[in-house]
A tleap script that builds the chain and sets N, CA, C and O, in Angstrom:
source leaprc.protein.ff14SB
mol = sequence {
  NMET MET PRO PRO PRO GLY TYR ILE LEU ILE
  ARG PRO GLU THR LEU VAL GLY VAL GLN LYS
  ALA VAL GLU ALA ALA LEU GLY ALA ARG ALA
  ALA GLU CYS LEU ALA ALA GLY GLY ARG ALA
  GLY GLY VAL THR ALA THR ALA GLN LEU GLU
  GLY ASP ALA ALA SER ARG ALA GLY ARG LEU
  LEU GLU ALA GLY ARG GLU ILE GLY TRP GLY
  ASP PHE ALA LEU GLU ARG LEU THR PRO THR
  ALA LEU VAL VAL SER VAL ALA GLY SER PRO
  PHE ALA ARG ALA TYR GLY ALA ALA GLY ALA
  PRO VAL CYS HIE LEU THR ARG GLY VAL LEU
  GLU THR LEU ALA LEU VAL VAL LEU GLU ARG
  PRO ALA ARG VAL VAL GLU THR THR CYS ALA
  ALA MET GLY ALA GLU ARG CYS ARG PHE GLU
  SER VAL PRO CTHR
}
set mol.1.N position { 72.611 102.094 106.647 }
set mol.1.CA position { 72.778 101.856 105.563 }
set mol.1.C position { 72.392 100.887 104.962 }
set mol.1.O position { 72.651 99.760 105.383 }
set mol.2.N position { 71.604 101.110 103.711 }
set mol.2.CA position { 70.741 99.698 103.278 }
set mol.2.C position { 71.661 99.276 102.319 }
set mol.2.O position { 72.282 100.120 101.673 }
set mol.3.N position { 71.805 98.262 102.167 }
set mol.3.CA position { 72.594 97.362 100.860 }
set mol.3.C position { 71.594 97.764 99.634 }
set mol.3.O position { 70.459 98.163 99.893 }
set mol.4.N position { 72.135 97.624 98.059 }
set mol.4.CA position { 71.637 97.921 97.130 }
set mol.4.C position { 70.757 96.471 96.930 }
set mol.4.O position { 71.078 95.419 97.483 }
set mol.5.N position { 69.719 96.612 96.131 }
set mol.5.CA position { 68.815 95.263 95.998 }
set mol.5.C position { 69.713 94.277 95.319 }
set mol.5.O position { 70.598 94.481 94.489 }
set mol.6.N position { 69.202 92.934 95.966 }
set mol.6.CA position { 69.833 91.892 95.903 }
set mol.6.C position { 71.143 91.701 96.720 }
set mol.6.O position { 71.702 90.628 96.496 }
set mol.7.N position { 71.695 92.449 97.543 }
set mol.7.CA position { 72.799 92.279 98.228 }
set mol.7.C position { 72.126 92.008 99.840 }
set mol.7.O position { 70.989 92.282 100.226 }
set mol.8.N position { 73.265 91.372 100.610 }
set mol.8.CA position { 73.266 91.422 102.415 }
set mol.8.C position { 74.367 92.085 102.573 }
set mol.8.O position { 75.317 92.067 101.791 }
set mol.9.N position { 74.282 92.764 103.697 }
set mol.9.CA position { 75.649 93.234 104.539 }
set mol.9.C position { 76.044 92.177 105.438 }
set mol.9.O position { 75.422 91.730 106.401 }
set mol.10.N position { 77.395 91.779 104.888 }
set mol.10.CA position { 78.133 90.865 105.674 }
set mol.10.C position { 79.494 91.261 106.138 }
set mol.10.O position { 80.121 91.609 105.138 }
set mol.11.N position { 80.368 91.384 107.407 }
set mol.11.CA position { 81.362 91.866 107.438 }
set mol.11.C position { 82.410 90.478 106.979 }
set mol.11.O position { 82.299 89.266 107.164 }
set mol.12.N position { 83.243 91.167 106.435 }
set mol.12.CA position { 84.519 90.410 105.778 }
set mol.12.C position { 84.904 89.092 106.861 }
set mol.12.O position { 85.154 87.900 106.679 }
set mol.13.N position { 84.800 90.065 108.197 }
set mol.13.CA position { 85.542 88.945 109.397 }
set mol.13.C position { 84.801 87.572 108.986 }
set mol.13.O position { 85.387 86.500 108.841 }
set mol.14.N position { 83.633 87.748 108.848 }
set mol.14.CA position { 82.358 86.877 108.850 }
set mol.14.C position { 83.057 86.003 107.575 }
set mol.14.O position { 83.431 84.888 107.939 }
set mol.15.N position { 83.273 86.279 106.295 }
set mol.15.CA position { 83.324 85.507 105.147 }
set mol.15.C position { 84.761 84.823 105.588 }
set mol.15.O position { 84.911 83.610 105.440 }
set mol.16.N position { 85.931 85.741 106.198 }
set mol.16.CA position { 87.184 85.278 106.152 }
set mol.16.C position { 87.258 83.889 107.108 }
set mol.16.O position { 87.938 82.903 106.823 }
set mol.17.N position { 86.412 84.028 108.301 }
set mol.17.CA position { 86.399 82.988 109.307 }
set mol.17.C position { 85.599 81.868 108.424 }
set mol.17.O position { 86.134 80.776 108.619 }
set mol.18.N position { 84.612 81.780 107.611 }
set mol.18.CA position { 84.538 80.952 106.583 }
set mol.18.C position { 85.335 80.184 105.797 }
set mol.18.O position { 85.334 78.953 105.819 }
set mol.19.N position { 86.179 81.026 104.939 }
set mol.19.CA position { 87.329 80.504 104.464 }
set mol.19.C position { 88.181 80.051 105.436 }
set mol.19.O position { 88.465 78.863 105.283 }
set mol.20.N position { 88.489 80.373 106.011 }
set mol.20.CA position { 89.865 79.719 106.909 }
set mol.20.C position { 89.336 78.381 107.564 }
set mol.20.O position { 90.065 77.472 107.963 }
set mol.21.N position { 88.138 78.397 107.607 }
set mol.21.CA position { 87.429 76.910 108.442 }
set mol.21.C position { 87.480 76.005 107.025 }
set mol.21.O position { 87.818 74.828 107.157 }
set mol.22.N position { 87.223 76.402 105.928 }
set mol.22.CA position { 87.324 75.694 104.859 }
set mol.22.C position { 88.443 75.311 104.327 }
set mol.22.O position { 88.580 74.281 103.667 }
set mol.23.N position { 89.572 76.363 104.662 }
set mol.23.CA position { 90.932 75.662 104.307 }
set mol.23.C position { 91.597 74.591 105.288 }
set mol.23.O position { 92.507 73.799 105.043 }
set mol.24.N position { 90.823 74.812 106.566 }
set mol.24.CA position { 91.286 73.801 107.887 }
set mol.24.C position { 90.929 72.318 107.361 }
set mol.24.O position { 91.370 71.226 107.719 }
set mol.25.N position { 90.007 72.654 106.418 }
set mol.25.CA position { 89.072 71.204 106.420 }
set mol.25.C position { 89.609 70.658 104.602 }
set mol.25.O position { 89.700 69.465 104.315 }
set mol.26.N position { 89.817 71.462 103.876 }
set mol.26.CA position { 90.029 70.772 102.517 }
set mol.26.C position { 91.692 71.324 101.942 }
set mol.26.O position { 92.139 70.980 100.848 }
set mol.27.N position { 92.297 72.046 102.728 }
set mol.27.CA position { 93.762 72.525 102.372 }
set mol.27.C position { 93.407 73.367 100.762 }
set mol.27.O position { 92.376 73.871 100.317 }
set mol.28.N position { 94.386 73.262 100.372 }
set mol.28.CA position { 94.809 73.959 98.896 }
set mol.28.C position { 93.183 73.785 97.971 }
set mol.28.O position { 92.866 74.590 97.096 }
set mol.29.N position { 92.543 72.924 98.266 }
set mol.29.CA position { 91.215 72.633 97.507 }
set mol.29.C position { 90.248 74.057 97.960 }
set mol.29.O position { 89.433 74.418 97.110 }
set mol.30.N position { 90.307 74.716 99.030 }
set mol.30.CA position { 89.390 75.493 99.297 }
set mol.30.C position { 89.622 76.905 98.642 }
set mol.30.O position { 88.726 77.746 98.711 }
set mol.31.N position { 90.780 77.171 98.023 }
set mol.31.CA position { 90.749 78.000 97.216 }
set mol.31.C position { 89.827 78.324 95.927 }
set mol.31.O position { 89.386 79.390 95.497 }
set mol.32.N position { 89.713 77.033 95.492 }
set mol.32.CA position { 89.134 77.100 94.091 }
set mol.32.C position { 87.279 76.803 94.490 }
set mol.32.O position { 86.401 77.180 93.713 }
set mol.33.N position { 87.026 76.204 95.583 }
set mol.33.CA position { 85.530 76.147 96.232 }
set mol.33.C position { 85.347 77.976 96.512 }
set mol.33.O position { 84.363 78.567 96.067 }
set mol.34.N position { 86.052 78.440 97.018 }
set mol.34.CA position { 85.778 80.110 97.407 }
set mol.34.C position { 85.712 80.949 95.863 }
set mol.34.O position { 84.892 81.826 95.591 }
set mol.35.N position { 86.791 80.434 94.953 }
set mol.35.CA position { 86.426 81.012 93.642 }
set mol.35.C position { 85.203 80.543 92.970 }
set mol.35.O position { 84.615 81.419 92.338 }
set mol.36.N position { 84.627 79.242 92.957 }
set mol.36.CA position { 83.542 79.164 92.742 }
set mol.36.C position { 82.517 79.998 93.063 }
set mol.36.O position { 81.698 80.313 92.200 }
set mol.37.N position { 82.451 80.346 94.023 }
set mol.37.CA position { 81.231 81.394 94.668 }
set mol.37.C position { 81.462 82.558 94.164 }
set mol.37.O position { 80.559 83.393 94.118 }
set mol.38.N position { 82.494 82.774 93.778 }
set mol.38.CA position { 82.720 84.423 92.872 }
set mol.38.C position { 82.615 84.494 91.786 }
set mol.38.O position { 82.561 85.535 91.132 }
set mol.39.N position { 82.548 82.976 91.236 }
set mol.39.CA position { 82.019 82.762 89.497 }
set mol.39.C position { 80.467 82.794 89.848 }
set mol.39.O position { 79.826 83.533 89.100 }
set mol.40.N position { 79.723 82.135 90.848 }
set mol.40.CA position { 78.642 81.978 91.150 }
set mol.40.C position { 77.846 83.331 91.016 }
set mol.40.O position { 76.799 83.395 90.371 }
set mol.41.N position { 78.522 84.633 91.800 }
set mol.41.CA position { 78.206 85.662 92.002 }
set mol.41.C position { 78.343 86.676 90.758 }
set mol.41.O position { 77.417 87.374 90.345 }
set mol.42.N position { 79.469 86.650 90.300 }
set mol.42.CA position { 79.590 87.149 88.864 }
set mol.42.C position { 79.036 86.868 87.945 }
set mol.42.O position { 79.079 87.647 86.993 }
set mol.43.N position { 78.240 85.563 87.839 }
set mol.43.CA position { 77.318 85.495 86.688 }
set mol.43.C position { 75.991 86.478 87.243 }
set mol.43.O position { 75.451 87.300 86.502 }
set mol.44.N position { 75.798 86.369 87.899 }
set mol.44.CA position { 74.318 87.294 88.317 }
set mol.44.C position { 74.775 88.798 88.176 }
set mol.44.O position { 74.010 89.680 87.786 }
set mol.45.N position { 76.115 89.014 88.535 }
set mol.45.CA position { 76.811 90.711 88.182 }
set mol.45.C position { 76.862 90.792 86.784 }
set mol.45.O position { 76.466 91.834 86.261 }
set mol.46.N position { 77.319 89.789 86.022 }
set mol.46.CA position { 77.627 90.071 84.736 }
set mol.46.C position { 76.458 90.033 83.915 }
set mol.46.O position { 76.549 90.328 82.723 }
set mol.47.N position { 75.385 89.705 84.421 }
set mol.47.CA position { 74.098 89.146 83.174 }
set mol.47.C position { 73.689 90.548 82.967 }
set mol.47.O position { 73.191 90.738 81.858 }
set mol.48.N position { 73.786 91.875 83.952 }
set mol.48.CA position { 72.836 92.824 83.474 }
set mol.48.C position { 73.738 93.933 82.896 }
set mol.48.O position { 73.214 94.975 82.502 }
set mol.49.N position { 75.261 93.729 82.819 }
set mol.49.CA position { 76.052 94.450 81.892 }
set mol.49.C position { 75.425 94.584 80.486 }
set mol.49.O position { 74.631 93.782 79.994 }
set mol.50.N position { 75.910 95.749 79.890 }
set mol.50.CA position { 75.513 96.155 78.799 }
set mol.50.C position { 76.985 97.295 77.949 }
set mol.50.O position { 77.941 97.815 78.525 }
set mol.51.N position { 76.656 97.339 76.603 }
set mol.51.CA position { 77.795 97.905 76.389 }
set mol.51.C position { 78.982 97.028 75.676 }
set mol.51.O position { 79.026 95.812 75.491 }
set mol.52.N position { 80.002 98.127 75.310 }
set mol.52.CA position { 81.142 97.214 74.557 }
set mol.52.C position { 82.271 96.754 75.894 }
set mol.52.O position { 82.159 97.159 77.051 }
set mol.53.N position { 83.116 96.020 75.494 }
set mol.53.CA position { 83.754 95.105 76.502 }
set mol.53.C position { 84.460 96.062 77.696 }
set mol.53.O position { 84.501 95.762 78.889 }
set mol.54.N position { 85.017 97.306 77.077 }
set mol.54.CA position { 85.695 98.377 78.542 }
set mol.54.C position { 84.493 99.115 79.196 }
set mol.54.O position { 84.768 99.649 80.270 }
set mol.55.N position { 83.175 99.254 78.745 }
set mol.55.CA position { 81.897 99.642 79.423 }
set mol.55.C position { 81.274 98.353 80.526 }
set mol.55.O position { 80.743 98.642 81.599 }
set mol.56.N position { 81.388 97.419 80.210 }
set mol.56.CA position { 80.989 96.057 81.057 }
set mol.56.C position { 82.058 96.097 81.815 }
set mol.56.O position { 81.757 96.123 83.009 }
set mol.57.N position { 83.242 96.112 81.595 }
set mol.57.CA position { 84.099 95.758 82.520 }
set mol.57.C position { 84.116 96.767 83.793 }
set mol.57.O position { 84.152 96.519 84.999 }
set mol.58.N position { 84.077 97.967 83.100 }
set mol.58.CA position { 84.186 99.619 84.477 }
set mol.58.C position { 83.074 99.430 85.154 }
set mol.58.O position { 83.097 99.749 86.343 }
set mol.59.N position { 81.794 98.854 84.568 }
set mol.59.CA position { 80.565 99.062 85.455 }
set mol.59.C position { 80.636 98.038 86.553 }
set mol.59.O position { 80.131 98.227 87.660 }
set mol.60.N position { 81.413 96.722 86.138 }
set mol.60.CA position { 81.096 95.620 87.180 }
set mol.60.C position { 82.420 96.123 88.312 }
set mol.60.O position { 82.350 95.723 89.474 }
set mol.61.N position { 83.509 96.943 87.910 }
set mol.61.CA position { 84.570 97.107 88.725 }
set mol.61.C position { 84.036 98.299 89.862 }
set mol.61.O position { 84.513 98.506 90.978 }
set mol.62.N position { 82.841 99.035 89.172 }
set mol.62.CA position { 82.654 100.306 89.739 }
set mol.62.C position { 81.483 100.063 90.888 }
set mol.62.O position { 81.224 100.752 91.875 }
set mol.63.N position { 80.711 98.532 90.291 }
set mol.63.CA position { 79.911 98.211 91.155 }
set mol.63.C position { 80.926 97.459 92.370 }
set mol.63.O position { 80.565 97.654 93.531 }
set mol.64.N position { 81.912 96.790 92.198 }
set mol.64.CA position { 82.560 96.270 93.027 }
set mol.64.C position { 82.961 97.506 94.065 }
set mol.64.O position { 82.717 97.242 95.243 }
set mol.65.N position { 83.476 98.672 93.837 }
set mol.65.CA position { 83.923 99.572 94.954 }
set mol.65.C position { 82.474 100.059 95.909 }
set mol.65.O position { 82.456 100.250 97.125 }
set mol.66.N position { 81.280 100.188 94.920 }
set mol.66.CA position { 80.050 100.546 96.014 }
set mol.66.C position { 79.807 99.561 97.096 }
set mol.66.O position { 79.599 99.784 98.289 }
set mol.67.N position { 79.879 98.305 96.392 }
set mol.67.CA position { 79.570 97.419 97.719 }
set mol.67.C position { 80.354 96.796 98.406 }
set mol.67.O position { 80.085 95.747 98.992 }
set mol.68.N position { 82.008 97.690 98.419 }
set mol.68.CA position { 82.857 97.469 99.564 }
set mol.68.C position { 83.765 96.535 99.354 }
set mol.68.O position { 84.434 96.090 100.287 }
set mol.69.N position { 83.902 96.130 98.138 }
set mol.69.CA position { 85.265 95.014 97.799 }
set mol.69.C position { 86.497 95.752 97.622 }
set mol.69.O position { 87.507 95.048 97.625 }
set mol.70.N position { 86.640 96.814 97.492 }
set mol.70.CA position { 87.770 97.524 97.346 }
set mol.70.C position { 87.861 98.490 96.446 }
set mol.70.O position { 86.799 98.918 95.995 }
set mol.71.N position { 89.052 99.030 95.995 }
set mol.71.CA position { 89.120 99.953 95.096 }
set mol.71.C position { 89.574 99.642 93.610 }
set mol.71.O position { 90.684 99.945 93.171 }
set mol.72.N position { 88.622 99.027 92.918 }
set mol.72.CA position { 89.366 98.307 91.603 }
set mol.72.C position { 89.604 99.341 90.393 }
set mol.72.O position { 88.846 100.240 90.031 }
set mol.73.N position { 91.021 98.930 89.794 }
set mol.73.CA position { 91.228 99.618 88.983 }
set mol.73.C position { 91.348 98.507 87.688 }
set mol.73.O position { 91.684 97.326 87.775 }
set mol.74.N position { 91.002 99.190 86.582 }
set mol.74.CA position { 91.082 98.124 85.080 }
set mol.74.C position { 92.536 98.799 84.602 }
set mol.74.O position { 92.741 99.946 84.204 }
set mol.75.N position { 93.523 97.632 84.786 }
set mol.75.CA position { 95.145 98.062 84.488 }
set mol.75.C position { 95.093 97.989 82.544 }
set mol.75.O position { 95.478 98.883 81.790 }
set mol.76.N position { 94.634 96.951 82.238 }
set mol.76.CA position { 94.693 96.670 80.878 }
set mol.76.C position { 93.554 95.514 80.580 }
set mol.76.O position { 93.308 94.521 81.265 }
set mol.77.N position { 92.950 95.931 79.383 }
set mol.77.CA position { 91.548 94.975 78.378 }
set mol.77.C position { 92.030 95.107 76.937 }
set mol.77.O position { 91.975 96.155 76.293 }
set mol.78.N position { 92.504 93.954 76.496 }
set mol.78.CA position { 92.671 93.832 75.231 }
set mol.78.C position { 91.743 92.778 75.137 }
set mol.78.O position { 91.103 92.283 76.065 }
set mol.79.N position { 91.712 92.397 73.643 }
set mol.79.CA position { 91.221 91.538 73.176 }
set mol.79.C position { 91.442 89.780 73.865 }
set mol.79.O position { 90.685 88.810 73.891 }
set mol.80.N position { 92.561 89.962 74.255 }
set mol.80.CA position { 92.969 88.681 74.821 }
set mol.80.C position { 93.389 88.817 76.551 }
set mol.80.O position { 93.653 87.823 77.227 }
set mol.81.N position { 93.392 89.853 76.953 }
set mol.81.CA position { 93.815 90.134 78.203 }
set mol.81.C position { 92.792 91.144 79.366 }
set mol.81.O position { 92.146 92.170 79.148 }
set mol.82.N position { 92.955 90.474 80.427 }
set mol.82.CA position { 92.174 91.594 81.325 }
set mol.82.C position { 93.109 91.454 82.641 }
set mol.82.O position { 93.426 90.362 83.112 }
set mol.83.N position { 93.536 92.793 83.209 }
set mol.83.CA position { 94.271 92.930 84.125 }
set mol.83.C position { 93.432 93.965 85.242 }
set mol.83.O position { 93.069 95.095 84.917 }
set mol.84.N position { 93.236 93.484 86.357 }
set mol.84.CA position { 92.385 94.195 87.519 }
set mol.84.C position { 93.507 94.436 88.392 }
set mol.84.O position { 94.505 93.715 88.433 }
set mol.85.N position { 93.330 95.402 89.046 }
set mol.85.CA position { 94.082 95.584 90.519 }
set mol.85.C position { 93.158 96.050 91.469 }
set mol.85.O position { 92.247 96.762 91.048 }
set mol.86.N position { 93.218 95.755 92.823 }
set mol.86.CA position { 92.188 96.115 94.053 }
set mol.86.C position { 93.245 96.691 95.017 }
set mol.86.O position { 94.272 96.157 95.436 }
set mol.87.N position { 92.751 97.875 95.254 }
set mol.87.CA position { 93.203 98.583 96.750 }
set mol.87.C position { 92.232 98.440 97.635 }
set mol.87.O position { 91.049 98.730 97.453 }
set mol.88.N position { 92.848 97.870 98.867 }
set mol.88.CA position { 92.223 97.972 100.237 }
set mol.88.C position { 91.003 97.068 100.178 }
set mol.88.O position { 89.892 97.406 100.587 }
set mol.89.N position { 91.342 95.720 99.558 }
set mol.89.CA position { 90.783 94.516 99.983 }
set mol.89.C position { 90.248 94.195 100.930 }
set mol.89.O position { 90.971 93.704 101.797 }
set mol.90.N position { 88.725 94.313 101.231 }
set mol.90.CA position { 88.468 93.715 102.644 }
set mol.90.C position { 88.937 92.354 103.352 }
set mol.90.O position { 89.069 92.051 104.538 }
set mol.91.N position { 89.150 91.607 102.073 }
set mol.91.CA position { 89.241 90.047 102.190 }
set mol.91.C position { 90.607 89.735 102.548 }
set mol.91.O position { 90.936 88.706 103.139 }
set mol.92.N position { 91.470 90.740 102.136 }
set mol.92.CA position { 92.997 90.744 102.615 }
set mol.92.C position { 93.232 91.363 103.684 }
set mol.92.O position { 94.063 90.923 104.478 }
set mol.93.N position { 92.628 92.372 103.886 }
set mol.93.CA position { 92.622 93.118 105.147 }
set mol.93.C position { 92.290 92.272 106.566 }
set mol.93.O position { 92.939 92.343 107.610 }
set mol.94.N position { 91.248 91.557 106.340 }
set mol.94.CA position { 90.513 90.746 107.032 }
set mol.94.C position { 91.238 89.322 107.377 }
set mol.94.O position { 91.076 88.761 108.461 }
set mol.95.N position { 91.908 88.898 106.514 }
set mol.95.CA position { 92.760 87.643 106.583 }
set mol.95.C position { 93.736 88.009 107.202 }
set mol.95.O position { 93.892 87.441 108.282 }
set mol.96.N position { 94.588 88.880 106.879 }
set mol.96.CA position { 95.979 89.311 107.747 }
set mol.96.C position { 97.098 88.491 107.177 }
set mol.96.O position { 96.897 87.740 106.223 }
set mol.97.N position { 98.034 88.594 107.628 }
set mol.97.CA position { 99.186 88.146 106.764 }
set mol.97.C position { 99.008 86.785 106.470 }
set mol.97.O position { 98.618 85.964 107.300 }
set mol.98.N position { 99.371 86.455 104.945 }
set mol.98.CA position { 99.340 85.290 104.456 }
set mol.98.C position { 100.540 84.661 103.174 }
set mol.98.O position { 100.701 85.308 102.139 }
set mol.99.N position { 101.123 83.664 103.368 }
set mol.99.CA position { 101.896 83.453 102.273 }
set mol.99.C position { 101.578 83.094 100.816 }
set mol.99.O position { 102.428 82.670 100.033 }
set mol.100.N position { 100.244 83.304 100.501 }
set mol.100.CA position { 99.837 82.856 99.258 }
set mol.100.C position { 98.666 83.981 99.233 }
set mol.100.O position { 98.299 84.590 100.238 }
set mol.101.N position { 98.122 84.167 97.891 }
set mol.101.CA position { 97.148 85.103 97.806 }
set mol.101.C position { 95.682 84.403 98.317 }
set mol.101.O position { 95.315 83.247 98.109 }
set mol.102.N position { 95.030 85.380 98.986 }
set mol.102.CA position { 93.746 85.054 99.605 }
set mol.102.C position { 92.214 85.573 98.942 }
set mol.102.O position { 91.086 85.524 99.430 }
set mol.103.N position { 92.580 85.956 97.955 }
set mol.103.CA position { 91.024 86.781 97.540 }
set mol.103.C position { 90.850 86.095 96.677 }
set mol.103.O position { 91.507 86.258 95.649 }
set mol.104.N position { 89.859 85.030 96.781 }
set mol.104.CA position { 89.499 83.861 96.156 }
set mol.104.C position { 88.110 84.206 95.592 }
set mol.104.O position { 87.866 83.822 94.448 }
set mol.105.N position { 87.383 84.736 96.120 }
set mol.105.CA position { 86.143 85.441 95.937 }
set mol.105.C position { 86.344 86.278 94.943 }
set mol.105.O position { 85.751 85.953 93.915 }
set mol.106.N position { 87.090 87.427 94.870 }
set mol.106.CA position { 87.382 88.250 93.615 }
set mol.106.C position { 87.631 87.759 92.668 }
set mol.106.O position { 87.078 88.059 91.610 }
set mol.107.N position { 88.802 86.600 92.810 }
set mol.107.CA position { 89.184 85.739 91.566 }
set mol.107.C position { 88.428 85.608 90.933 }
set mol.107.O position { 88.508 85.816 89.722 }
set mol.108.N position { 87.258 85.151 91.632 }
set mol.108.CA position { 85.873 84.266 91.023 }
set mol.108.C position { 84.909 85.045 90.022 }
set mol.108.O position { 84.461 84.787 88.904 }
set mol.109.N position { 84.778 86.163 90.954 }
set mol.109.CA position { 83.520 87.333 90.053 }
set mol.109.C position { 84.876 87.534 88.841 }
set mol.109.O position { 84.443 87.354 87.703 }
set mol.110.N position { 86.213 87.827 88.872 }
set mol.110.CA position { 87.133 88.115 87.831 }
set mol.110.C position { 86.956 87.004 86.630 }
set mol.110.O position { 86.824 87.356 85.457 }
set mol.111.N position { 86.963 86.122 86.895 }
set mol.111.CA position { 86.956 84.930 86.204 }
set mol.111.C position { 85.500 85.086 84.986 }
set mol.111.O position { 85.561 85.076 83.757 }
set mol.112.N position { 84.466 85.201 85.738 }
set mol.112.CA position { 83.143 85.382 85.090 }
set mol.112.C position { 83.186 86.566 84.207 }
set mol.112.O position { 82.530 86.571 83.166 }
set mol.113.N position { 83.994 87.671 84.594 }
set mol.113.CA position { 84.017 89.066 83.824 }
set mol.113.C position { 85.004 88.680 82.630 }
set mol.113.O position { 84.729 89.022 81.480 }
set mol.114.N position { 86.249 87.906 82.953 }
set mol.114.CA position { 86.729 87.558 81.841 }
set mol.114.C position { 86.004 86.758 80.835 }
set mol.114.O position { 86.126 87.017 79.638 }
set mol.115.N position { 85.196 85.720 81.296 }
set mol.115.CA position { 84.424 85.210 80.128 }
set mol.115.C position { 83.626 86.083 79.290 }
set mol.115.O position { 83.699 86.099 78.061 }
set mol.116.N position { 82.683 86.977 80.159 }
set mol.116.CA position { 82.070 88.236 79.415 }
set mol.116.C position { 82.703 88.882 78.608 }
set mol.116.O position { 82.240 89.008 77.474 }
set mol.117.N position { 84.060 89.533 78.989 }
set mol.117.CA position { 84.425 90.321 78.202 }
set mol.117.C position { 85.360 90.329 76.851 }
set mol.117.O position { 85.427 91.094 75.888 }
set mol.118.N position { 86.249 88.777 77.330 }
set mol.118.CA position { 87.252 88.368 76.673 }
set mol.118.C position { 86.117 87.191 75.647 }
set mol.118.O position { 86.726 86.463 74.864 }
set mol.119.N position { 84.973 87.090 75.676 }
set mol.119.CA position { 84.191 85.824 74.948 }
set mol.119.C position { 84.898 84.929 74.809 }
set mol.119.O position { 84.990 84.592 73.629 }
set mol.120.N position { 85.681 84.143 75.739 }
set mol.120.CA position { 85.986 83.144 75.996 }
set mol.120.C position { 86.339 82.637 77.341 }
set mol.120.O position { 86.734 83.526 78.095 }
set mol.121.N position { 86.308 81.658 77.753 }
set mol.121.CA position { 87.185 81.204 79.201 }
set mol.121.C position { 88.206 81.681 79.153 }
set mol.121.O position { 88.848 81.916 78.129 }
set mol.122.N position { 88.647 81.991 80.734 }
set mol.122.CA position { 89.901 82.518 81.054 }
set mol.122.C position { 89.947 82.181 82.648 }
set mol.122.O position { 89.008 82.476 83.387 }
set mol.123.N position { 90.976 81.618 83.045 }
set mol.123.CA position { 91.384 81.528 84.308 }
set mol.123.C position { 92.199 82.725 84.663 }
set mol.123.O position { 93.047 83.266 83.953 }
set mol.124.N position { 91.804 83.076 85.910 }
set mol.124.CA position { 92.179 84.418 86.677 }
set mol.124.C position { 93.305 84.080 87.634 }
set mol.124.O position { 92.945 83.286 88.503 }
set mol.125.N position { 94.673 84.496 87.717 }
set mol.125.CA position { 95.099 84.504 88.626 }
set mol.125.C position { 95.510 85.686 89.739 }
set mol.125.O position { 95.600 86.843 89.330 }
set mol.126.N position { 95.711 85.442 90.879 }
set mol.126.CA position { 95.822 86.895 91.829 }
set mol.126.C position { 97.428 86.663 91.727 }
set mol.126.O position { 97.880 85.688 92.327 }
set mol.127.N position { 98.269 87.457 91.040 }
set mol.127.CA position { 99.456 87.548 91.155 }
set mol.127.C position { 100.248 88.434 91.969 }
set mol.127.O position { 101.465 88.507 91.800 }
set mol.128.N position { 99.521 89.251 93.017 }
set mol.128.CA position { 100.081 89.905 93.975 }
set mol.128.C position { 98.834 90.078 94.740 }
set mol.128.O position { 97.783 90.246 94.121 }
set mol.129.N position { 98.852 90.049 96.286 }
set mol.129.CA position { 97.925 89.925 97.165 }
set mol.129.C position { 98.267 91.078 98.644 }
set mol.129.O position { 99.336 90.920 99.234 }
set mol.130.N position { 97.522 91.914 99.010 }
set mol.130.CA position { 97.987 92.603 100.045 }
set mol.130.C position { 97.900 91.988 101.607 }
set mol.130.O position { 98.158 92.591 102.649 }
set mol.131.N position { 97.539 90.855 101.472 }
set mol.131.CA position { 97.974 90.029 102.708 }
set mol.131.C position { 99.151 89.315 102.613 }
set mol.131.O position { 99.625 88.535 103.439 }
set mol.132.N position { 99.696 89.734 101.255 }
set mol.132.CA position { 101.264 89.261 101.265 }
set mol.132.C position { 102.303 90.132 101.442 }
set mol.132.O position { 103.499 89.860 101.555 }
set mol.133.N position { 101.630 91.463 101.460 }
set mol.133.CA position { 102.382 92.773 101.824 }
set mol.133.C position { 102.463 93.689 100.714 }
set mol.133.O position { 103.003 94.793 100.637 }
set mol.134.N position { 101.836 93.030 99.890 }
set mol.134.CA position { 101.679 93.819 98.161 }
set mol.134.C position { 100.843 94.916 98.629 }
set mol.134.O position { 99.988 94.749 99.499 }
set mol.135.N position { 101.109 96.206 97.983 }
set mol.135.CA position { 100.487 97.790 98.092 }
set mol.135.C position { 98.595 97.393 97.396 }
set mol.135.O position { 97.530 97.722 97.918 }
set mol.136.N position { 98.829 96.597 96.084 }
set mol.136.CA position { 97.537 96.347 95.985 }
set mol.136.C position { 97.249 94.748 95.542 }
set mol.136.O position { 98.314 94.171 95.320 }
set mol.137.N position { 95.987 93.841 95.348 }
set mol.137.CA position { 95.876 93.061 94.884 }
set mol.137.C position { 95.812 92.680 93.348 }
set mol.137.O position { 94.821 93.122 92.767 }
set mol.138.N position { 96.500 92.102 92.760 }
set mol.138.CA position { 96.273 92.414 91.115 }
set mol.138.C position { 95.933 90.958 90.888 }
set mol.138.O position { 96.165 90.057 91.694 }
set mol.139.N position { 95.209 90.791 89.400 }
set mol.139.CA position { 94.349 89.654 89.072 }
set mol.139.C position { 94.567 89.980 87.474 }
set mol.139.O position { 94.238 90.979 86.834 }
set mol.140.N position { 95.223 88.809 87.070 }
set mol.140.CA position { 95.552 88.949 85.535 }
set mol.140.C position { 94.987 87.451 84.996 }
set mol.140.O position { 95.054 86.386 85.609 }
set mol.141.N position { 94.523 87.650 83.923 }
set mol.141.CA position { 93.931 86.665 83.066 }
set mol.141.C position { 94.420 85.449 82.228 }
set mol.141.O position { 95.281 85.828 81.434 }
set mol.142.N position { 94.197 84.286 82.144 }
set mol.142.CA position { 95.377 83.381 81.709 }
set mol.142.C position { 94.828 82.243 80.689 }
set mol.142.O position { 94.302 81.220 81.127 }
set mol.143.N position { 95.001 82.512 79.163 }
set mol.143.CA position { 94.010 81.633 78.810 }
set mol.143.C position { 93.630 79.955 78.651 }
set mol.143.O position { 94.467 79.240 78.100 }
set mol.144.N position { 92.704 79.521 79.011 }
set mol.144.CA position { 92.682 77.977 79.187 }
set mol.144.C position { 92.443 77.476 78.031 }
set mol.144.O position { 92.373 76.255 77.891 }
savepdb mol mol.pdb
quit
């Protein structure tokens, strides 16, 4: 299987290994480091999106499914809110049981998407996570 142009194949366990090492070194600050990586990737991923907000959001979520980041669903998109859920997050699965959300890379990408479709900065919060026992990881925009 060849990855789409511009992508590399890397096992989620590899990324989670890096994540856990960064968490061990930085504690709670690690989450923002990982989200920053997601935001950087999100800039590249959203730069090519065209159409209205719903079309752009739909295309990015479809791309997330295509590259194996889980089954994304757009739960809500209004001029002031973006809510996305993900079933089968490979990051949550690889991480294992956790007491707090762990899908920081996904959160970072969705923060960039929120900036693009809401046309203003918004922080994204993972409100539920499969690593915590939830059926789906859920991400909600919060105005900054």
